N, C-alpha and C positions, 0 to 999 in steps of 0.2 A: 222506098223500102225503109225499114227500121233496122238499126244495128245496135247490139247490146254494148253501147259505149256511153260515157257521160263526159261533160266538158272538163271536169276536174281530172279525170284519168287521161284525157287527151293531152292536157298540159303537164300532167305528172306532179300535181300539187295536192296538199290536203285541203279540206273544205275551209279551214280556219286561216288559210294563207293570206298575208297582207298584200296591199297593192304593190309594194316593192317586190315581194316574192313573185307575185303574178307577172309583173313586167319582166323580171329576170328569167322566169321559167319560159315565158313566151319567146324571149330572145334566144334562149338555149335551143328550144325546139325548132325554131325557124332555121338556125344556122346548121343544125345537125342534118346531115344528108344520109339517105339510105345507100345501099350498095350501088356501085357505079353501073351495074347491069340494068338498073331500072330506067325506063324511058322518062323523058321530060314531062309527059302527061301524068305519069304516076306521082312524080315529085310535086307537080302543081296541085294534084288532087289532095295529097297529104297536107300541103301548105294551106290549102283552102279550108280544110277542117280545123287546123290549128288556129287560123285567123278567126274563124267563126266562133270557136270556143273563147278566144281572148276578147272579142267584141262583146259577147254576152256577159262575161264575168268582170270586165273592166267598167261596165256601166252599173252604177250602184242600184238603180231601180230594177234593171233586168236581172242583176245578180240576186237581189232579194226575192224576186218572183221565182227564179230558177231554184234558189235554195229551198223555198217552201215546197216546190214540186219534188225536189231531190229528197228532202226529209220525209215527205209524205210517203214516198215509195219505200223509204227505209223503215218507218215505224207505223205505217197505216194511215188511213185518211180520217179517223175520228178526231174529235176535238181534243180528247185526252191524249191521243197519239201525237197530235200536232204540238201540244204543250210539252210533252216529253221530248219531241224532236227539237224544239227551240232550246230546251234546257241542255240537251246533249249535243248541240251543234259543234262545240269545240272538240268533242271526242269522236265525232263521226269519221269513220274510215271509208274512203271511196272504194277500196278493194273489197270490203265486206258486203257492200250492197250493190256491187257492179252488175250482178246478174239481173237485178230487178229494175234497172234503168236502161233506157234506150233512147236513141236520137233518130230523127228523120233525116235521111240523106238522099241525094239524087243518084241516078245511075252513074254519072261521071265521078262521083265521090266514092264509089264502091271500092276501087283499088286503094284509095287513100285510107279508107277505114281498115282494110285488111293489113296495110302496112303498119298502121298504128297498133292494131291488135298484136301483130307479130313483135313489134318493139316492146310491148307490154308483157311478152312471154305467154300469150294466149294461143299457143300453137294448135291445140285441139280445136279451139273455136275457129281458127283460120281454116283448118281442114273441113270443119263442118259447114262453113259458109262457102268456101271455095269449090268444094266437090260438086254441088249442084250446078254451079256456074259453068264448070268445065264439061259436064256431061249433058247439059241441057241443049236440045236441038229442036227449036220451034215448039217448045212446050212451056208450060207455066211451072216455074220452080218456086218452091217454098223455102223461105229463109227465116228461121227463128219464129215461125208461126205467122209471118207476114208474106203476102203474095207479091210476086214480081211480074211486071208486064211481059206479055209474050214477046220473045225476041230470039234471034239466032246468035247465041254467044260464041259459037265456033268462028263467026266472022267478025266478032267484036275486036276493036283495036286494043281493048284492055286485056285480051286473052294472054299475050306473052307475059305481061306483068303479073297476072293472076297465077299463071303457071309457075313463074319464078317464086312468088310468095308462098305458094303451097309447097313447092319443092324445098325451099329454105325452112319452112315450118317442119317438114318431115326430117330435115337434117338436124335441126335443133332438138326436136322431140326425141330422135334417135340418140343424140348425145346425152340427153337427160336420163333416158332409160339405161344407157351404158354406164353412166356414173352411179346409178342406183343398183347396178349389178344384174339387171334384167337384159341379158345379152341377146336372147332370141327376139324379144320385143323390140330391142334397139335395131336389130337386123331387119325386122319387118318394116319399121318406119323408114330406115335408110333405103331399103330396096324399093319401097313405094315411091319415094322421091326420085330415085335413079330411073325407074321404069317410066315415070311420067315425063322426065326430060328426054329420055331416049325415044319415046313414042312421038313427042312433039318435035324432036330434032332441034331443041333450043338450048342455049347457054351451056356449051361444052365445058367451060371452066368450072361451073357449079357442079355439073355432073361428075367431073374428075375429082372434085373435092369430096363428094359423097362416096365415090368408088374408093378413094383413099381410106376413108373411115371404115368402109366395109372390109377392106383388106386387113386393116389393123385390128378389126373386131374378130376376125376368124379364129384366132387361138382361144379367145374367151368363149366363143360359141362352142368350140370343140369340147372344152372342159365342161361347160354346162350340159351339153347334150350327152356326153359319155358318162356323166355323173348320175344320169337318170336311172331308175330301176331297170333291170334287164328285161322286164316285160314290155317296155316301150321300145320295141325293136325298130320301128320306123324312124323314130328320132335318133336312136343310137346309130343306125346305118347312115343317117344324114351326117352325124358327127364324124364317123369313120371316113366318109367320102370327102368331107372338107379337109380332114387330115391328109388323105391321099393326094388331094389337089395341092396342098402346101408342099408336101414332100416332092411331088413331081416338079413344081416350080423351083424349089431349092436345089434339086438334083440329089436328094437323099438327106438323111439325118445330119450328116456332116458335110453336106454340099455347100457350095458358095453361091448358088443362084439367088435371085432376088424374088421373094414371094410378097414383097411390099408390106410385110407385117411389122417392120421396124425391129425385128429380133436378129441380133448377130448370132454367130455360131454358138457361143457360150450360153446366151439366153435361150436359144432354141433347144440345146441339150437339156437345160434345166426344165424347160417346158415338157419335153418328152418324158423325162424322169417323173415329173409330177403327174403326167397324163397316165402313166402305167398303172397307178393305183386305181384307176377307174375302168380298166380294161380287163376282160377275162383272159385266162391262159390261152384259150383257143384263138381269141382275137389277136393277142400279141404274137402268138406263134405264126399265124398267117401273115401278119403285117411285116414282122422283122425278118422272117425267112425270105420274103420277096425282096425286101430292101437290102438284104445281105448280098444279093446278086449284082448290085450296081457296079462295083463292089463297095462295101462299107464295113470298116472294122467295128464301128460302134454297133451297127445293126447286126453284125455277125455275133457279137458278144451277147446282145439282147436276145437273139434267136437261140443261143445256147441255153440261156436261163429258161426260156419258154419251153424248149424241147425237153430239158431235164425235168422241169416241173410237171409238164403234161405227161411225159413218159412214166414218171414215178407215180403220180396220182391216178392215172388211167391204166396202170399196169401194162405199158407198152414199151418194153426195153428197146425196141427198134428206134424209137425217138431218142433215147439216150445214146445209142450207138451213132445216130446221126449227129448229135451234139459233140460226141467225141471226135468225129471227122472234122467238124467245124473248128474245134480247138486245135487240131493239128495244123490248120492253116494259120491260126492266130499265133501259134508258138514260134513262128519265124521271127517275130519282133516283140513278143510279149512273154512274160513268165506266167504261163497258165498251167504249170505242172500240177498244182494242187487240184485244180478242176479236172485235169486229165486223170489224176489218181482217183478222184471221187467217181468219175464216170466208169473207170475200169472196175472199181469196187461194185457199182450197181450192175455191171455186166458179169459179175462173178469172176473177173480176171484178177486174181489176187497178186500174182507175181508182177504183172505190168503195173498194178496199183502201187506196189512197194517201190519199184524202180522209178516211177514218176514222182513219188513222194521224196525220194532221195535227192532228186534234182531241184526240188522247190527251194526258193529263197524265203519262204514265209516262215521265219524262225519262231514266231510266237505260236503259230498253229502246230509246227513240228514239236515244240516243247510240250504243248498240251497233249498231243498224240502220244509222245513217248512217256509222259507222266502217267497216262492211263493205260499203258501197255507194259508196265514194269514186271508183271508176273507172267508175261507171255513171251514165247520164243520169237514172235514177230510183232509188227505194229498194227495188226488188224483190229484188235479190240478198241484201241484209241482212235483209229481211223473211222471205225463204224460209229463211235460215239460222236466224233467230230462231225461226220456226215449228217447224222440226225439233226444236230444243232444247226448246221449250215442250212439244211433244207427248211427247218422250222423258222429260223430267225432272219435269214437273208433272202431266201428264194421265194417262199410262199407269200410273204407280206406284200410283194409287188404285183399280186394278182387279186382282183377283187373277189373272185370266187374261191380262193384258196386261203384266205386270211385265217379262217377257223379250222383249216385242215391240219391234221396231226401227221407227223413224219415218223413212221415206224418201219425200220428196215426189216424187222422180224416178220411183220405182216406182208411186206413187199416180197421177200424171198419165199414166203410160204404160199404165195399165190400160184396156182397150177399153171395159169397162162404164162407167168413169168418163168417158171421152171421149165416149161416146155420150150420156150424160146431160147433160154440159155443152154439147154441140152442140145438144141439143134444149131447153135451158133457155130459157124464154120471155123476151122483152124486158120489162124491168121498170124502174121508176124506183127508184133507190137513194138513200135519204135517210139520212144518217149521224147527224144529231143533231136529231131531230124536235121534241123537247119543251123543250130548255133555254132557248131564246130568246136565248142569247148568240151563237150561230152559226146562220146560215141558208145552208146549202150549196145550190147550185143542183142541180136534178135531173140525174142523169147517166144517159143511155141508151146502151146498148151493143148493137150488132147482133152476130149470130153471127160475121160476118166479122171485126169489130174484136176480138172476144173471141178468135177463133182466131189473129189476127195478134199480139196483145199478150200472150197467155198464156205462162207461163214454160215450158211443155213444147213450144211450137211449134218445129218445125224442129230439134229436138234442141238448143235453145239453153239448156236448163236448166243453170245454173251457180250455185254458191254459193261465195263467196270465203271461204276459211278461212285465217286467218293463224295462225302458230304461237303467238303470245302472246295471241290474243283469246279471251276467255271469255264465255259467254252470261251476262248479268247476271241477278240475281234477278228473277223474273217478278212481276207485280203481286200475285198471290195468295200467292206465296212470302214477299213482304215483309210481308204482313198475316196470316201463318200463325197459326192459333189452336189447332191440335190437334197432338197427338203421334201419329206413325204407329207406335205400339208395339204389342206383342202384347196379347191380351186382358188386362184388368186383373186384378191379384191383390188383390182387395179384402180388407180386414180387417173382418169383419162387426161392425157395432154396431147391434143392432136399433134402431138409431137409424139402416150407412149407412149404416156410415153406414155405419155406419156403417155395405153394402155394402154401395153400391152399394156397407169396409170392411166379401159379408158375412162375415168375422168382422167377412165383409161384415158383418159388421156391420161386406164385401169391399170398400176404397179404391184410385186410379190414380196414375201418376207425375205430379208437378206439371205443370200445363198453364197457359198464359197465358189471361187473361180474354177472353171474347168479348163484343164490343159488340153491343148489340141495342136496337132500338126498333121502333115500329110506324108505318108510313107515313112515310118519311123517316128511318128508323132504320137503324143499321148492323147487318148480320149478317155476321160475318167467319168464313170457314172456310178451311183450307188447301186450295186448289184447289176451294173449294166456294162460298163466298159472299163478295162484295165489299162494301166500304163502300157504304151506300145513298145517301150524299150525296157528290156529286163535290167535289173540292177547289176552293177559291175560285179564280176566274180571275186570271191575272197582270195587272199594269197594262197599259194600252193600249200604252204605248211599248215595253214588253217584248214584248208580242204582235207588234207591228209588226216589231221587230228579229228575233224568232224566225221570223216569216213570211218575211222576206227571205232568211234563211239557208236555210230549207226550200226556197224556190223555186229556189235554186242547185242543189238536189239533186232537182229534178223535181216538187216539190209546188207546186201553183198556188194563190197567195193573192190573186189579182187581184180576185175577187169580194168578199172580206173587206175589202181595202184600199179598193176603190171605195165600199163601204158606209160605211166610217168617214169618207171624204172627204165623202160626201153628208151625213152626220150633222153634220159640223162646219160645212158651209156653211149649214145651216138655222138656226143660232144667229146672229141679227142683233145689231148694236150696241145697238139700242133695247131688245132683250130683256135684254142684259147690264146696261144702266143700270137697268132696272126691278128686276132682281135685287139690285143694290147698294142701291137705295133701300129695298127691303123689308128687307134685312139690317140697315141702319142704323136703321130704325124699330123693329124688334124689339129691338135692342140698347138703344135709348133707353128703351123701355118697361120693360125688365128693370132698368136702373139706377134709374129713377124708383120702381119698386116696392120696391127694396131701401132707398132713402132714406126712403120713407114708413114702411116697417116699422120701421126703426131709430128714427125720430122718435117713433112711437107707443109703442114700448117704453120710451123715455126718459121721456116724460110719464107713462106708467102707473106707473113706478117712483117718480116724484116725488110724485104725488097719491094713489097707492094702494100704499103700501109693504107688504111681506110681513109678516104677524104674527110676533111673537117667540114662541119655544117657551115654554110655561107648565108649571108643575108641577116636580116633582123630576127632575133630569136623571140619566142613567146615569153612574155613577162607575166608571171603569175604571182599574186600576193596572197598570203594566208588570211589577211584581214578583209579582203575584198573578193567578190566572186568574179570569175573570168568573163562571164557574160551578164548582162543586166537581168535582174529578177523582177518580174512585174509586181507592182504594188498590189497588196491584197484588196485595197479599196478602189482600184482602177476600174474603169468601165468595162463592161462585157464586150469582147471583140467578136463581131459578127462577120460572116463571110461576105465578100463583095464580088462583083463581076459575074460572069456567066455561071449559072447554077448547074453543077455536075453532081454525080452521085456522092462524091466525097464531101463537097461543100454542103449538100443537102443533109447528109448524116451529121456533119458538124453543127448545122443549124438546129436540127431536131434535138441533138444531145445538149446544146446550149439551153434550149427551152426546158428540157427535163431537169437540168441542174438548177435552172432559175425557179422552176416550180417547186422543187424540193426545198430550196432555200426559203421561198416565200411562205410555204406551209409548215416550215420547221419551227422549232421552239423560239427562234429569234425573229420570226416574221419579217424577213428581209424582202420588202416589196419594192425597193428602189430599182432592182434589176428588171422588174416587169416591164417598165416603160421603155427599156432598152431593146426589148425583143417583141413586144406586142403593140398593136396599134388599134385605134378605133374602138368599137363597142366590145371587142374581145378583151382589151386592156381594162375597160371599166368593169366588165363582168368578173374577171379574175381578181381584180383588186377588191371588189365588193365581197367575194367569197373569203378572201384572206381576212378582211376586217371582221366578218361575221365569226370566223373561227377564233380570232383574237378576243372578241367580245365574250364568247362562250368559254374561254380558257381551254381551247382545244388546239392541238397541233398534230402533225403527221410526220412520219419518217418514211422516205421512199428509197427503193432500190430499183434501178431501171437497167434494162438491156434492150437494144433495138436493132432492127435490120431494115434498111431502106428497100422497099419493094419496087418503087417506080418514081421517076422524076419527069414531070410534064411541064414544058414551057409553052406559054400562050404564044402561038405564032403571030397572031394579030397584034398582040401587045407584049413586048419583051419584058415589060416591068412586072408582069404577073406570072406566077408559076404555081404548080401544085406538087406536093410530095406525099406519097403513100408509104407508110412504114408500119412494121409489126413491132409493137412495144410490149415487153414483158414488165409488169409493174407489181412489185411487192410492197404493200402499204401496211404500216403499223399506226393505229389510231390511238392517240393519247388524250386523256381528259383529266384536268387537274393534276397533271404530272404522272398519272397512272395509265398503263396500257389497257385499253378496253377490248380491242379485237385486232385482227390482221386479215388482209385479203391478198390473194394471189391471182392476178388476172393477166390474160394475154389479149391485147387489143390491136385491131387494125384501124389506124387513124389516118385521116386525110387532112393535110395542112395546106391552106391557101396562103401563099407568100406574095409579098409586094415589095418592090425595090424603092426604098425611101432614102434619099440623099446618098445613093450609091451603095447602101447596105440592105440586105434582105431581112425582112421582118415578117412576123406571122400576123396575117389579117383575120384569119378565121381557121377553125379546126372542127372536125366532126368525127365521131366514132362510127366507122363503117360496120364493124363486127366485133363482138365480144366472144372470145373463145375460152371455154373451160379448160383449165390446165389438166394434162394427162398425168401419166406417171411423172 
């Protein structure tokens, strides 16, 4: 069969490469090994193709003949085309004409060709060639226009290696789509690879790697699906189902379960806040009302906003009454009196609205309300104006179908359906601060008649004072905003993000402020979502009394609170005060006596039982000499000796990374290379450094590593292998000017050999290159 490859691409060199570059490329390709899951037959097949390419290109006559054929495909077969081909040989780029070239391979070399195509990043071509091989059953398969002999590939010994190559191509293709922000396409590629491995029952470690990416991809998929137009109901339902799966695995919005997305509680709260902008009010109401039953304080607060928004816009006061009941539960640990006041206002309960407003600690909002109620006997005009601004600026923007909706209390109260419900609302006791213990408001009962007479829509009296220079202050949740209302995140994936939820995600979001959280008395802050769970400390009594008097001048009644404080003061008698002073004096005397006894005891102990003097030779420290020897800067590199453990392996790899950074640095310190490398590897790296020096280029590295495994050859204790994950940040300089920078995460296999009692690196190969996430 024929495969769309050419010898230059197999070796990874340009057409104008010299003989030295050809030999170096051949050596590099031979020593680099694919993932350890591949069989020896696959590795041999790949090696055979590399050797074949080298034999052809290393022979001058054969290379000249191959070049003519190569350029003929690139520029046509005519004489004129051949002339142009010769003239442009130096500029010919193998990647540009790769699709027009092919080589003949045997059946045994098929897996080797797939491996090379995968290393070249031709993932779609790997899928195109591998798919017919996997589904062919005693039929003739067509590959790139060429026919393959009849065979049963299901029984082929190459099948596991082909399955692995196709699955890895799906994995890498999915990561590329993820990095480009095509999250659903990325999920399709990853799921294809995972399903193939599950069906074949092969390579569980690779399957787990794909599943890990799928888990970390889910938040991005949810954002992408829910951001679709509302008409695409199927896709949006899929996004909501993925969201529900994550919530179930985490145990709720503020749960501590592991959904394997890599998001901690703070990150997940930001994600939920960002997600709200793509959900309708009905979707949020259904979701957060269900989540509030776990129970969850955050979900309860979000459900309150959804209930108020839906009740107001759809003229269903019953939902606002439901929100008021939810706020009653939250008031045990949070200051939600302002929201309770607004709910009472929307239910036409003016007296409870005033009492709840009196207990609120939102001083800026209260100042705005009082300023706009100066010509009124109560605070209703300012509260109505504030309520409209709160709905318009804080509530509605969090729902995709209410962004353009206007908030008019006049239209709301004029609705016949609303009036009918409020007229039929049963008489109930309104308790504004049931749990705090700092305020005990008297129960307020309102009849239908008093509600009708005092409601802001009665007799067309609804008015709101709007002054030209007055602006609605930041609402409570605006001041404690924790999330950005930005578009779906553009994560830079780092199968770590992170990095993406970076995924190059491994996909990352714009910087967001931290979210405070705790459990049971903890704060869960969201922008229009969740308030601080603990109410601010109450002001001093004198300050409360002064504020109460000012409030009463604006129609808020503080008589019950004032009477309660007077009664509390009367209950403290002079005898009780004297008793408290006696107790305080007694405790102070006991404390002073205890301090005197302790000081006296310490003095006598020092006199009769002195501390022993130090015996033996004392440490001699000089200012002009260090207490321990400091290694010479020009001393030889110290490599680990003896049995290879994980600690010594990490020390060995770190020594190599430091040596590499010094060799490719501005000083080209190559002397240390021979202290850590041996054989052809030493020659190869030394040649690279010399080439960089000749071109006046150098690099600066930053490395971090983690040793994944250490393998000692049981048959030969002088050989070992170490696999490590290396994060490498590289800055490339040319003529002293920085040209570019790279950030890569590599999985590298180091072949070690024991030379004169010290471990040295005999060979190294890159097993996998991972795109960094967030």
